N, C-alpha and C positions, 0 to 999 in steps of 0.2 A: 504493500499500500503506501502510495506517495506520501511525503510529510505533509504536503498541503492539504491532504483529505482528513487528516488526523482530527481536528477540532470538530468539524462536522460528524464524524463518526463518534466522537466523544459525545455528542448530543444525544445521540441515539443510545450510548451505553447509561446516559444519565436518565432517559425515558424508560429504559428496561428496569433500573435499579427502583425508580418510583413505582413503577407497576407491580413488581415482585414484593415491594413493601407495602403495598396498599397506600402509599402516600405517606407512610410514617417514616420521617428524616431519619431518627435514629437507627431504625431497622434497615433504612436504604443505604446508611453509611456502612453497615456491616457487610450487606449484600455488594455494594461497591469494593470494598476491601478484598472481598473474597473472589470476585468474578471479573473486575474491570481491569484491561490491561493499561489503561491511562490512570497515572497518579491524580491527574487534574480532576477527575470526577469524585472520588472520596473526599478532596479538599473541597469542592464546590458545595458537596453536600454537608459536610462537617462545618463549614464557616455559617451556612444558612440555619443551623440548629440553635444557636446560642440565643438570638432575640428577634429573629427576623424570619422571612420567609422568601423561599424560591418564588412565589406568586408575585413578589415585588422586586424585579430586577434592578431596581434603583437603588434599593437598600444596601448600605455598606458595599457598595460597589468597588471599593479600592482593597476589599480584603477577600473577595471571592470572585471565582472565575466565570460564574454562571452566564453573565452577559457576553463575555469572551466565545464560550462555545455555542452560544444562542446566535450570536451574530454569524459565527462560523458557517452555521448550520443555513442561516438565512441566505450567505453569500453561495452556498451551494444550490440554490434556487435559480442563479443567473444562467440562462441558457435553457432552462425548464419552464420558468415561468415568464410570460410576457412583462408583467408588472415589475419584477425584480431586474429582468435584462434593459428594459427601456430606463428605468429609474435611475440607472447608473449614469446615464448621459441626460438627465433631466434637471431642472431647477430644483434645489432640494430646500426644504424648510421643515421646521418643527411642526409636529401636530399641535391642532387647536390654539394656534398662534397666528394672529392677524399680521399679514405680510402686504409689502407693496410689490407688484410684478409689473415688468415692463410688456404692453402689449403691442406696442408698434416703436420700433427703433429709429434714432436720430442717424442723420447722415452728415458727414463731413464735407467740404467743399474746397476746390483750389481758388483762391482769390489772388487776382493781381494787385500788385504793388499800387496803392492809393486808391484802391476800390473798395467799395462798402463790403463789409463781411456779413452774408445772409445768416439768418438765425434758424437753426434747424429745431424742429418740433418733435418732442417724444411723447408717446403716450403711455400713462401710468393707469393701474387699477389697483384698490384694496381688496384683498380677500382672506378668509379665514380658512386654513386648511383643515377641514372637518375629519376628524378621525373614523374610521369604518372599521368594525370589528370583524375579523375572519376566525371562524373556527371550523375545526376538524375533529369529530369525535368518532372513535372506534372502539370495538371491544375484542378482545384476543382471548385465547386459553392459556391457562396457567402452563399447560404441557409445551405450547408453542415457545412462551417466553424463556421457559429453561431449556429449550433446545439449543444446539450449536449456530444456527442461523438467525438467532432472534434479532440480533443488532443489525444485521443487513435487510432483514425484512422490515423492520420498524423504520430504518433509514429510508428505504426506498418508498414505503407506503406513507411516510409522513411528508416527505419532499411533493409525491404526486397529488396528496390529498391537499396539502395547503395550496400547491399550484395551481390546480383546478378551481378550488374555492374562490382564490383571490383573483385570477384571471376571467371567471365567469362574471363576477361584479365589475371588474376594472374594464373590460371591452364593452359590456353593457352600457356603462355610463359614459365613456367617452366618446362611443359611436351615436348614442342619442343626439340628433339634430346636426349630425356631421354631414357634409356633403357626401352624397351618393350618387352612383352612376350604376348601370346593368354592365355585366360581363361582354366581352367581345365575342365569346364563345370558347370552344375547346382548342387545345394543341398549343404547342410551344409560341407559335407567332402570336396567338390571340392573348397567351398569357403575358407577353411583353408589351402588347398594346395596353392590358390593364394595367400593368405596372407603370406604365408611361403616365397614364391617365391620372393614376394616384401621384405619382411624382409632380405632376405638373401643379398638383391643388396643394401640395404641403411643402414642397421643397423650395427654400428661398435663401437668401446670402445668410450664413449662419446657423441653418437648419442641420440637424442630424436625424436623417429620416430611417425608419425602421419599418419592416412589414410584419404583420401578423397573420399567419395563414394556417388553415386546417391541415391534418394529415395527408389527406387524399392530393391536395394542391402540391403539399410538398413533395409527396412521392411522384408526381408528375415532373416537377421540376428538376428533381435528382435523376431522372431517367431520359431527361431531354438532352439532345447534342447541340454543341455549339458553345463558342467563348462565353457567352452570358451565363450559361449554366455550368461552368466548369467548378465553382466552389459549391455546388448545391449539395446537400445530402437529405435524407428522410427526416433526418432530426434537427435540422436547421443548418444555416450557412450563409452565403452571399448569392444573390441573383442580381445580375447586372452591377455588381458593385454596392448592392443595398444590403444589410444584414436581415434575417427574417427568423422570425421563431415561431416554432411549430405549438398550436395550442387548440385544445379542444373547445376553446370558447369562439372559434371562428370557423365551424365546420364547412359551411357553403358560401364563405364571403372572404375578402381580402382586405384587410385594413392597412392603412398607412399612417403613421404616426410620426411627427416631428418631436423629438425628445425634449427639445429646448422650448417646444410649446406648452410642457407639462410643469406643472408644480405637484412634487410628490414629497412624502415623508413616511416614516414607518417607525415602530419600535421593535423590541426584541419579542420572540416567541416564547409565551409561557405555557408551561406543562402541570397539568393537574391529571391524579390518577385515583381511582377508587374501584374495589370491587364489592363494596357495601352500597349499591345503587340500584335503581331500577331503570331500564332504557326502553325507549320504545324503538324497536328495531326496524327502522324506515327510514329513508333518505329524504321523505316527506312527511314528516310526523304532523299529526292533526292533533294530537292529544287524547285522553281517555285512557282506558285500559285496554284496548285491542292492540295486540302485538307487543305488548310490556313483558321484557324479560328481566327477572332478578340476577344480577351478576352473579352473586354468592352461589345461588341455587345452580347455575349453570357451569359452575368452574371458571368464570370469565372474570377477565379485567378491563376496566374501561379506561379510556386515556382520551384526554381533551388538549388539543394544541390551540391557542387562541393568539392573535396578532393583530394589533392595531395598525391600519395603514391609511394613508392619505393620497388623493391624488384630484387635481383641478386642471382643466384645460384653458390656458390662460390666453390663448390666440385662437381666434375662431377658426382660422385656415390650418388650424395644427393636426387635424385628423380628417380622413376621407376614408370612404368605403367603396368596394366595387361588390355588387351582390350577385347571387347566382353563379359564382365562379367555381367553374368545373373543367379547370385545363387537363 
């Protein structure tokens, strides 16, 4: 395993310890000391025992590493999640904070000697980056947790669950009211036409364009011939020099985003675990007794991952959509 991957894997080890101990930090520390290959995980849990909680990542941040391994896990979402990939090049701001954003840039001028100097006009707008809570809740068996591949399983499933949840909300929000046009048709030639249409709408001086595509369209690009498709893969890459992210949030459309037209922020991912709870085993819960399962009775452990993120489109021409894309 590469060294750069270790902190993200430590977050999975941390999750496993919480689940095996039913969220009891004292027991989690003993589990970590016995089963974890990283020394950082026991120290994370040990430091949180005294007078704080790992549910508050800002508490005593100078003496334990939960923020570090949580941020490393979030970094592993880059390339998997459209939000995290694009946010890296966006304008960043703290959550729940009122900020001023430039919505139209000023321009300089070449002024001849003795000539009056033109005044450039810039446009500003004040906005508050509202936090949006993203949650991923799952239940796994005790046997799976104690198995040799538990950490790998948790790592993969947490990455996928968080990425899908936040991308669904992210893409839905930023494309609402965005400029939209119909696809030119199937085939690589029409794919390039659609991409050109998108770029004409969002690309401008200083822009950092990205594409968000569904897996079917990514597969089509990866299997197309020609120079524009040389760096295309089914899981992401570049088409005609533009980076793209594959996301289940855009199955039948292509979305272009200028990262510099977005204001984004996020907080660390927080984990909670319990086996003494009752869950409604449905991805579309409605409440009531139907479908509820007692975790203890079923020998299951629940894990809840939650994260606060924020995003606002601060330039109206920063997002464009091609609908019905089936390249």
